[in-house]
C-alpha positions as CSV (number, residue, x, y, z in Angstrom):
1,M,42.7,18.9,-43.0
2,K,41.6,21.5,-40.4
3,A,38.1,21.5,-41.8
4,G,37.9,17.7,-41.5
5,V,39.0,17.9,-37.9
6,L,36.4,20.6,-37.2
7,V,33.7,18.4,-38.6
8,A,34.9,15.2,-36.9
9,A,35.2,16.7,-33.4
10,P,31.5,17.4,-32.8
11,C,30.6,13.9,-34.1
12,F,33.2,12.3,-31.8
13,A,31.9,14.3,-28.8
14,F,28.3,13.2,-29.6
15,G,29.4,9.6,-29.9
16,V,31.1,9.7,-26.6
17,A,28.1,11.2,-24.9
18,V,25.8,8.6,-26.4
19,A,28.2,5.8,-25.5
20,F,28.3,6.8,-21.8
21,G,24.6,7.6,-21.5
22,A,25.0,11.4,-21.4
23,T,22.4,14.0,-22.1
24,F,22.8,17.6,-23.1
25,V,20.9,20.0,-20.9
26,G,21.2,23.8,-21.5
27,G,24.5,23.3,-23.2
28,S,26.0,21.2,-20.5
29,V,26.5,17.4,-20.4
30,S,25.1,15.4,-17.4
31,A,25.3,11.7,-16.9
32,V,22.0,9.7,-17.0
33,E,22.0,6.8,-14.6
34,A,20.9,3.7,-16.4
35,P,18.3,1.5,-14.6
36,R,19.8,-1.2,-12.4
37,P,19.4,-4.8,-13.5
38,V,16.7,-6.3,-11.3
39,R,19.1,-8.9,-9.9
40,D,21.3,-6.1,-8.6
41,V,18.2,-4.4,-7.0
42,Y,17.4,-7.7,-5.2
43,L,21.0,-8.4,-4.1
44,S,21.5,-4.8,-2.8
45,D,18.1,-4.2,-1.1
46,C,16.6,-7.5,-0.3
47,A,19.2,-10.3,0.0
48,V,20.7,-8.8,3.1
49,C,17.6,-10.0,5.0
50,H,16.1,-12.7,2.7
51,G,19.3,-14.2,1.4
52,A,20.7,-14.3,-2.1
53,D,18.5,-17.3,-2.9
54,G,15.4,-16.1,-1.0
55,R,15.6,-18.8,1.6
56,G,15.9,-16.3,4.5
57,T,18.5,-15.4,7.0
58,P,18.5,-14.6,10.8
59,E,17.5,-11.1,9.7
60,G,14.5,-12.0,7.6
61,P,12.1,-14.8,6.7
62,S,12.2,-17.1,3.7
63,L,10.4,-16.1,0.5
64,L,10.1,-19.6,-0.9
65,K,6.7,-19.9,-2.6
66,V,5.5,-16.7,-1.0
67,G,4.2,-15.7,-4.4
68,A,3.9,-12.6,-6.6
69,A,0.8,-11.3,-4.8
70,A,2.6,-11.0,-1.4
71,I,5.8,-9.6,-2.9
72,D,3.9,-7.0,-4.9
73,Y,1.9,-6.0,-1.8
74,W,4.9,-5.4,0.5
75,V,7.0,-3.6,-2.1
76,S,4.2,-1.5,-3.8
77,T,3.0,-0.2,-0.4
78,G,6.5,0.8,0.6
79,R,6.7,-1.6,3.5
80,M,9.7,-3.3,1.9
81,P,12.6,-2.9,1.8
82,L,12.8,-1.9,5.4
83,P,14.9,1.1,6.4
84,P,18.2,0.6,8.3
85,G,17.7,-0.3,12.0
86,H,14.3,-1.8,11.3
87,H,14.3,-4.2,14.2
88,G,11.5,-3.5,16.7
89,I,9.7,-0.9,14.6
90,R,6.2,-1.1,13.2
91,I,6.1,-1.7,9.5
92,D,3.8,1.0,8.2
93,R,2.9,2.1,4.7
94,R,5.4,4.4,3.1
95,P,6.0,5.8,-0.4
96,P,7.4,3.0,-2.6
97,K,11.2,3.0,-3.1
98,Y,11.0,2.0,-6.7
99,P,9.0,3.1,-9.8
100,R,6.1,0.8,-10.9
101,S,8.2,-0.7,-13.8
102,E,11.0,-1.7,-11.4
103,I,8.5,-3.1,-8.9
104,D,7.0,-5.3,-11.7
105,A,10.4,-6.5,-12.7
106,L,11.4,-7.2,-9.1
107,V,8.2,-9.1,-8.4
108,R,8.7,-11.3,-11.5
109,Y,12.4,-12.0,-10.5
110,V,11.7,-12.9,-6.9
111,A,8.6,-15.0,-7.7
112,A,10.7,-17.0,-10.2
113,L,13.7,-17.2,-7.8
114,T,11.6,-18.6,-5.0
115,G,9.4,-21.1,-6.8
116,G,6.2,-19.4,-7.6
117,G,3.2,-19.1,-5.2
118,P,-0.1,-17.2,-5.3
119,P,-0.2,-14.8,-8.3
120,I,-1.3,-11.2,-8.2
121,P,-5.2,-11.4,-8.2
122,R,-7.1,-9.9,-11.0
123,V,-9.7,-7.5,-9.7
124,S,-12.6,-5.9,-11.6
125,T,-15.2,-3.7,-9.9
126,V,-17.3,-3.3,-13.1
127,G,-20.8,-4.5,-12.3
128,A,-19.8,-5.3,-8.7
129,N,-22.5,-5.6,-6.0
130,V,-21.4,-2.9,-3.5
131,A,-24.1,-3.8,-1.0
132,E,-22.9,-7.4,-1.0
133,G,-19.4,-6.0,-0.6
134,G,-20.5,-4.1,2.4
135,V,-21.8,-7.4,4.0
136,Q,-18.5,-9.1,3.4
137,Y,-16.6,-6.1,4.8
138,R,-18.6,-6.0,8.0
139,L,-18.3,-9.8,8.4
140,N,-14.6,-10.1,7.8
141,C,-12.8,-6.7,7.9
142,A,-14.6,-4.1,10.1
143,A,-13.5,-5.7,13.4
144,C,-9.9,-4.7,12.7
145,H,-10.1,-1.9,10.2
146,S,-13.2,-0.2,11.7
147,W,-16.5,0.2,10.0
148,A,-15.3,3.3,8.2
149,G,-12.0,1.8,7.0
150,N,-9.8,4.2,9.1
151,G,-8.0,1.5,11.0
152,G,-8.3,0.1,14.5
153,A,-6.5,-1.4,17.5
154,L,-5.0,-4.9,17.6
155,A,-2.8,-6.6,20.1
156,N,0.6,-4.9,19.9
157,R,-0.4,-3.5,16.5
158,E,-2.7,-1.2,14.8
159,A,-4.7,-2.3,11.7
160,P,-3.9,0.3,9.0
161,A,-6.4,2.6,7.3
162,L,-7.6,1.4,3.9
163,Y,-7.9,4.8,2.1
164,A,-4.5,4.7,0.3
165,S,-4.8,1.1,-0.8
166,T,-5.4,0.4,-4.5
167,P,-7.9,-2.3,-5.6
168,T,-5.0,-4.7,-6.4
169,Q,-3.4,-4.1,-3.0
170,I,-6.7,-4.8,-1.2
171,A,-7.1,-8.0,-3.1
172,E,-3.5,-9.0,-2.4
173,A,-4.0,-8.4,1.3
174,V,-7.2,-10.5,1.4
175,R,-5.6,-13.4,-0.4
176,T,-2.1,-13.4,1.3
177,G,-2.8,-12.1,4.8
178,P,0.1,-9.7,5.4
179,D,1.5,-9.3,8.9
180,P,-1.2,-10.3,11.6
181,M,-4.0,-10.3,9.1
182,P,-5.5,-13.8,8.2
183,A,-5.5,-14.9,4.6
184,F,-8.9,-15.5,3.0
185,G,-9.0,-18.2,0.3
186,T,-11.7,-18.6,-2.2
187,A,-13.6,-20.9,0.2
188,A,-14.1,-18.0,2.5
189,I,-14.4,-15.1,0.0
190,T,-15.0,-16.1,-3.6
191,D,-13.5,-14.1,-6.5
192,T,-16.9,-12.5,-7.1
193,Q,-17.2,-11.5,-3.5
194,L,-13.7,-10.2,-3.6
195,N,-14.7,-7.9,-6.4
196,D,-17.7,-6.8,-4.4
197,L,-15.6,-6.2,-1.4
198,V,-13.0,-4.1,-3.2
199,A,-15.9,-2.0,-4.8
200,Y,-17.3,-1.4,-1.3
201,I,-14.0,-0.4,0.2
202,E,-13.5,2.1,-2.6
203,T,-16.7,3.8,-1.6
204,L,-15.2,4.4,1.9
205,D,-12.7,6.9,0.3
206,H,-15.6,9.3,-0.3
207,P,-18.4,8.4,2.1
208,D,-21.8,10.0,1.7
209,D,-22.1,11.6,5.2
210,R,-25.8,12.4,5.9
211,G,-27.4,13.9,8.9
212,G,-24.6,16.2,10.3
213,N,-21.0,16.1,11.3
214,P,-19.4,12.6,10.8
215,L,-17.2,13.1,13.9
216,W,-14.1,11.6,12.1
217,H,-16.1,8.4,11.4
218,A,-15.2,7.2,14.9
219,G,-18.4,5.1,15.0
220,P,-21.8,5.1,16.8
221,L,-20.3,5.0,20.3
222,A,-18.5,8.3,19.8
223,E,-21.5,9.9,18.0
224,G,-23.8,8.7,20.8
225,A,-21.5,10.0,23.5
226,A,-21.2,13.4,21.8
227,G,-24.9,13.6,21.5
228,I,-25.5,12.8,25.1
229,V,-22.8,15.2,26.3
230,L,-24.0,18.1,24.1
231,G,-27.6,17.3,24.7
232,L,-27.3,17.2,28.5
233,G,-25.1,20.2,28.4
234,A,-27.7,22.2,26.6
235,I,-30.4,21.0,29.0
236,I,-28.4,21.9,32.1
237,L,-27.6,25.3,30.7
238,A,-31.2,26.0,29.8
239,T,-32.3,24.8,33.2
240,R,-29.8,27.1,34.8
241,L,-30.9,30.1,32.7
242,I,-34.6,29.7,33.2
243,G,-34.6,28.2,36.7
244,T,-35.4,30.2,39.9
245,R,-33.7,29.9,43.2
246,T,-35.7,29.0,46.2
């Protein structure tokens, strides 16, 4: 009888641990938190602003037909969900709150809840024309994000730098136009041109700086000003050193 109890006790303890999602670490038992159902994630983190049905509230806009591309962009870049006391603050890129698998589930749930919309674009830079992408970038993007992709000034807003953006996030931003950015449909930028554009923006992460110090990629104005100041300074100093008083 005692032997049976001794054998059954460890089995019972193991069964309880498995039933309650426990794990043994170094001889101790610690609870493993199970992933939250995606509906619970939405209701706890998103519905307070966008409503339980995604139709919006006084705290946030409607998500009806916003689409998976926009939802994935905002959540994967950490811009959503907003932190407490978000009113009046600039929405900048932050580390995402959720792991990638949870983001994917949340995007699917919200897109289905709110009636579809633009899907996440498929991007491929294999065989892309980087030179053509540079043309598209200078025509459509450089005015706000600067020629080097390090961001620039806008009215009451600063266009973000592009270095941290993934190819998918770049394509999502082009197609959906987040925040003050305009959306570019296929009539403005075709899918092929979008692949070229993404390929070019990726080259901005590791620019081939030739001819000296890049001066933070601030642009030709800063480079010219630095050249003039340093050049004139050198000339004035040389004149002072070799000149004679009369």
